[in-house]
C-alpha positions in Angstrom: 61.6 -12.6 42.2 61.1 -16.2 43.4 63.7 -18.7 42.1 64.1 -22.4 42.5 67.0 -24.8 41.6 70.1 -24.1 39.6 71.3 -25.2 36.2 75.1 -24.7 35.8 75.0 -22.1 38.6 72.4 -20.0 36.7 69.1 -19.3 38.5 66.0 -20.6 36.7 62.5 -19.1 36.9 59.9 -20.7 39.0 57.1 -21.8 36.6 54.6 -20.5 39.2 56.2 -17.0 39.4 53.2 -15.3 37.8 51.1 -16.4 40.8 53.2 -14.2 43.1 53.9 -11.3 40.7 53.2 -7.8 41.8 50.1 -6.9 39.9 50.6 -3.2 40.7 53.8 -3.1 38.5 53.4 -1.5 35.1 54.2 -3.3 31.9 57.4 -1.2 31.6 58.5 -2.3 35.1 57.9 -6.0 34.2 60.0 -5.6 31.0 62.8 -4.0 33.0 62.7 -6.9 35.5 63.0 -9.3 32.7 66.0 -7.6 31.2 67.7 -7.5 34.6 67.0 -11.2 35.1 68.2 -12.1 31.6 71.4 -10.1 32.1 72.1 -11.9 35.4 71.6 -15.3 33.8 73.9 -14.5 30.9 76.6 -13.1 33.2 76.5 -16.1 35.6 76.0 -19.0 33.2 78.8 -21.6 32.8 80.4 -20.9 29.3 80.9 -24.6 29.0 77.2 -25.4 29.6 75.2 -22.3 28.4 71.5 -22.0 29.1 69.4 -24.3 27.0 67.6 -22.4 24.2 64.3 -24.1 25.1 64.5 -22.8 28.7 65.4 -19.4 27.5 62.5 -19.2 25.1 60.1 -20.5 27.8 61.2 -17.7 30.2 60.7 -15.1 27.5 57.2 -16.4 26.9 56.3 -16.3 30.6 57.3 -12.7 31.0 55.6 -11.7 27.7 52.4 -13.3 28.9 52.5 -11.6 32.3 53.2 -8.2 30.6 50.3 -8.6 28.2 47.9 -9.7 31.1 48.9 -6.6 33.1 48.2 -4.3 30.1 44.8 -6.0 29.6 43.9 -5.5 33.3 44.9 -1.9 33.1 42.8 -1.3 30.0 39.8 -3.0 31.6 40.1 -0.8 34.7 40.2 2.3 32.5 37.1 1.1 30.6 35.1 0.5 33.8 36.1 3.9 35.2 35.1 5.5 31.9 31.7 3.7 31.9 31.1 4.8 35.5 31.8 8.4 34.7 29.6 8.3 31.6 26.8 6.8 33.7 27.1 9.5 36.3 27.0 12.2 33.7 23.9 10.7 32.1 22.2 10.5 35.5 23.0 14.1 36.4 21.3 15.2 33.1 18.0 13.8 34.6 18.0 16.1 37.6 15.0 18.4 37.4 13.2 16.1 35.0 10.4 13.6 35.7 11.3 9.9 35.4 9.0 6.9 35.2 10.3 3.6 36.7 8.9 0.4 38.0 7.6 0.7 41.6 4.5 1.3 43.7 5.4 4.6 45.5 3.7 7.8 44.7 3.4 11.4 45.9 0.1 13.2 46.0 1.0 16.9 45.3 -1.5 19.7 44.9 -4.3 17.2 44.7 -2.7 15.2 41.8 -3.2 11.5 42.8 -2.2 9.9 39.6 -1.5 6.1 39.7 0.5 4.6 36.9 0.8 1.0 35.7 1.5 -1.0 32.6 -1.2 -3.4 31.4 -0.6 -6.1 28.8 -4.3 -6.6 27.8 -7.7 -5.0 28.4 -8.9 -5.9 31.9 -10.7 -4.8 35.1 -8.2 -3.5 37.6 -8.5 -3.0 41.4 -6.4 -0.1 42.7 -5.7 0.4 46.4 -4.0 3.4 48.0 -2.1 3.1 51.3 -0.9 5.9 53.5 2.6 6.1 55.2 1.3 3.9 58.1 0.0 1.2 55.8 -3.7 2.0 56.2 -5.9 1.8 53.2 -6.8 5.3 52.1 -8.9 4.5 49.0 -10.0 1.6 46.8 -11.4 1.9 43.3 -12.1 -0.5 40.5 -11.7 0.5 36.9 -12.3 -1.2 33.5 -9.6 -0.5 31.0 -10.0 -1.3 27.3 -6.5 -0.4 26.1 -3.0 -1.8 26.7 0.2 -0.2 27.6 1.0 2.5 30.2 -2.1 3.7 32.1 -2.5 6.8 34.3 -5.5 7.0 36.6 -6.1 10.1 38.8 -7.6 8.7 42.0 -8.8 12.2 42.9 -11.2 12.2 40.0 -14.7 13.1 41.4 -15.9 9.7 40.0 -13.7 7.9 42.6 -15.1 9.5 45.7 -13.5 11.7 48.4 -10.3 13.6 47.6 -7.0 12.1 48.8 -4.9 14.5 50.8 -1.4 15.5 49.7 1.3 13.2 51.1 3.4 10.0 50.4 1.6 6.8 49.5 2.0 3.3 48.1 -0.5 1.5 45.9 -1.4 -1.9 44.7 -2.7 -2.7 41.2 -4.4 -6.1 40.7 -6.2 -7.6 37.7 -9.5 -9.0 39.0 -10.7 -10.7 35.9 -8.2 -13.5 35.5 -9.9 -14.7 32.3 -8.4 -11.6 30.5 -5.0 -13.1 30.9 -3.6 -9.6 31.5 -0.4 -8.9 33.5 0.1 -5.6 35.3 3.3 -3.8 36.4 3.1 -0.9 38.9 5.0 2.2 37.8 6.0 5.3 39.7 6.8 8.8 38.5 8.5 11.6 40.2 10.9 14.5 40.0 14.6 13.5 40.0 16.2 15.6 42.7 19.7 14.1 42.9 22.2 11.5 41.9 24.1 9.0 44.1 27.2 7.0 43.0 26.4 3.7 44.7 29.6 1.9 43.7 29.0 -1.5 42.2 25.3 -0.6 41.8 26.2 2.2 39.6 24.4 5.6 39.4 21.2 5.8 41.5 18.5 8.5 41.1 16.8 10.2 44.1 13.1 9.9 43.2 10.2 10.5 45.5 12.5 10.1 48.5 13.8 6.8 47.2 16.9 5.7 45.3 16.3 3.9 42.0 18.7 2.4 39.6 19.4 4.3 36.4 18.9 1.0 34.6 15.2 0.8 35.8 14.2 4.1 34.2 11.6 3.6 31.5 11.1 7.2 30.4 12.3 10.7 31.2 10.3 13.7 30.4 10.2 17.4 31.2 8.6 18.2 34.5 5.2 19.8 34.2 
């Protein structure tokens, strides 16, 4: 322990001692240190000039404060660890289910080329599909008279040639600005795994990409 100065040959505590305290020590260790320090002070003080009560009280308050801070830190660490475990457990329960999250990636599987997006007001929407090389594979324009989540199958015969199975990205743009509608691309896919990304928390493997558990809008049974 760091000490500075002497009062009647009795070491006094550095007021900045808490700066240098070993934060790895338990509360019990800190209390034991305090008892040892107090015993040493009492044994070495000058009987004719005993320690001032005010100094003694101040030292007790310092150690009490440090001990409580250490306990609080320990409890917070336990809470964070518990939350992390809970989040991982929740994410694992999604494996094998279909999740819908914000994003513009999609997989065409067995001819299903469904594009999803959220629309805030009725509007005309231009949808473009791009292959893995960034080339435009299809463009359609649809008029939608309802709000909320939309699902448009771009392999509907009304939209021309069939799109081949594979990985794609898409864009969704409101073309009639007068409608005042906003649009949010969504992607859906099978959750195939979970990754613990540290500070980012639990991440889901979805369509070959990692997405945050916090971004999940809906989870449903895989069809």
